[in-house]
N, C-alpha and C positions, 0 to 999 in steps of 0.2 A: 504493500500500500504506500510505503514511503517513496519508492521509485515512481509510482504513478503520480503522487502529489508533486514530486520534483518535476516531472514531465509537464504537469499542468502549469506550474510556476514559470518554467523556462519558456513554454509556449506563450504565456501572457507577456513575458519580457520581450520576446521576439515581436509580437504584435505592437508593443509600445515602441520598438525600435524602427518599425517600418517607415515612418515619416522621415527618419534620419539616415536611411540607406543611401549609398553604401557606407557601412561602418566596419571597422576591423573584425574579421572573422565572423560576419553575420551569418554566413552559410553554415558554419558549425552550430551556431545557436539555433538556427531553423531546423537543422537535422537532429539535434540532440533529443527532443521529445520522442521521436520515433525510435532512436537507438535505445533509449531507456525502456520503451514498451517492448522492443525486441528482447531485451535482457530479461524482462519479466516472463515473456513467452518461453525463452530458453530455459529458465528455471523451472517452468511448469511442463517442459518437454512437449511443447506445441510447435513442431517444426514449420508447419505451414504459416503460422502467424509470425514466427521469427523471420522467415523470408519476406512475408508481406510487409512487415514494419521496416526491415532493413532496405527493401526496395523503395519504400516510401521515403526513407531518409536520403537515399541516393537521389531520388527525384526532387526532393526538397532542396538539396544542396545545388543541383544543377540549375534549377529555376532561380535560386538566389544568386548564383554566379552570373548567369546571363539568361534572363527570362525569355528573350526572343531567339537568340542564337542557339540555345541548347534545348529548345522546346521538344524537338523530335527525340533526343535521348531521354529526356525527362518523361515523355509519353511512354517510351519503352519501359522505363523503370516502374511507372505507375501501372502499366499493363500487367507486369508481373504481380504487383500487389493485388489487382483485381482478380486475376486468375487464381491466386492463392485463396482469396476470400470466397470466390465461387466454389472452389473445391471444398473448403471448410464448411460453408453453409449447406452445400448439397449433401454432404455426409450426415447432416443433422436435419434434413428436410422433414417436415410434418405438415403436408399440404391440407388445407381445408378450403371450402368453397370461397370463403371471404378472403383468405390469403391469396389464393390463385387469382381471383378477380383483381385484387389490388396489384399483384405482380404484373398481370397482363396490362393493366392501366398504365403502370410505370413504363412498360415497354412501348406501348402505343405513343405515349407522349414523347419518349426519347426518339423514336423513329421519325415522328413529325418534326421535332426540333432539328435533328440531324439532317434529314433529307430536304426539309422545306426552308430552313433558315441558315444553317451553318454550311452545309456542303456546297451550295452555289458560290460561296465566297472563298473556297479553298483552291489551292493550286500546288503543283509540285508534289513532293513526298507527303505533304499534309493531306492531300486529296485522298490518299489511301489510309494513312495512319490514323487520322482523327475519326473517320467513321468506324474503323475496326475497334479503336479504343472505346468509342461511344457505345457500340453494341455490347462489348464486354462489360462496361460500366453499368449499363442498364440490366444486363444479366446478373451482375453481382447484386444490385439492389433487389431484383426480383427474387433471387435465391435467399437473400437476407429476410425478405418478407415471409417466405414460406418455411423458413428454418425454425426449429424448436429452440429459440434463443430468447434471452431477456428482451423486453420491448425496446430498450435503448439501442440495441444493435440495429434494428430496422430503421429507427429514427436517424442513427448515425449514417447508415447507408444512404438514406434519402438526402441527408445534408451533404454527403460526398458528391452525389449527383448534382445537387444544386451548386456546390462550389465549382465543379468542373464545367457546368453549364455556363456559369458566370465568367469563367476564364475564356471559354469559347466566344461568348458574346463580346467581352471586352477586347479580345484579340482580333476577331474577324468581323464583327458586326458594327458595334459602336462603343468606343471607350467611354467609361463613366468615372466620375470623381471618386477618389479614395478607394479605387478598385482593389488594390493590393491588400489594404488593411481589411476590407470587407471579406474578400475571398479567403485570405489566410485565417481570419477568425472563424469563418464557417468550416473551412477544411479541418482546422485543429479540433474544433468541437466535434466534427464527424468522427475523426480518428479516435478521440478520447472516449466518445460514447461507445464506439465499437469495441475498443479495448476494455472499457469498464464492464461491458456485457460478456465478453469472451474470456478475459483473463481471470484466473482464480485469485482475485483480490479478497481481502477480508470481508466476509458476509456475502460474497457472490457464490452462485452455484457454478462449479467448475464444469466447463464443456469439454468432454474428452477430445483428444486429437483425432 
C-alpha cells in the first residue's frame, strides 16, 4: 500500500510540474508511478501486469521526451500495455447481458470516433498505427467491463479510453488549452484505478494471475 501511495504522490507532483516543462529529468518523474505499480505486481507475481505497467512507463517517458517525434514508439509501448490488460481481463471474464451491452456500446463509439473523426486526419505510419491501437484500446475497455473485477477497474479502463481519445483529438483534430495537464490527470487516474482494483493492496480482493 505504501508503494501505491508513493505512486499517487509522484503522479500528483508530475501533474503540478506540467506547466513548467521541460524541467530536469521530468520523464523519470512521469514514468516513476508506473514503475512502482510494476514493482507491486512483481511482488504479487502478476507477470502480465508487470509488463503492462513497465510498458506504460516506457510510453510515458517517450511522450515526455518528445511528444510529437516519439508518438509512434510510445503507441507501440502502450499497445503492449493494452494487450496485457486484454489478456488479464479475458482470463477473468464473467459476461452478463448488461456487461456485454455496455462493452458493445464502448466498441461502437470507438469505431465511430476512429473511422469518422480521427482516421481522415491521419497520414503516414499513423494511418495504420492509430486505428490498430484504437481497436485494441476499445477491446481492453470492453474486456474490463465484462471481467469479474472490482468496479474501479472498469471505470479506470473507461478513463484510459477517454485520455487517449483526448490525445487523438488534441493531436489530429483541434488542440485545446491545458491539454497536457488534463490528459495526464485523466490517464494517471485511469492507471491508478486499474491498479487499485487489480493489485493485492491492503483490503483488496486479490485477482489471480
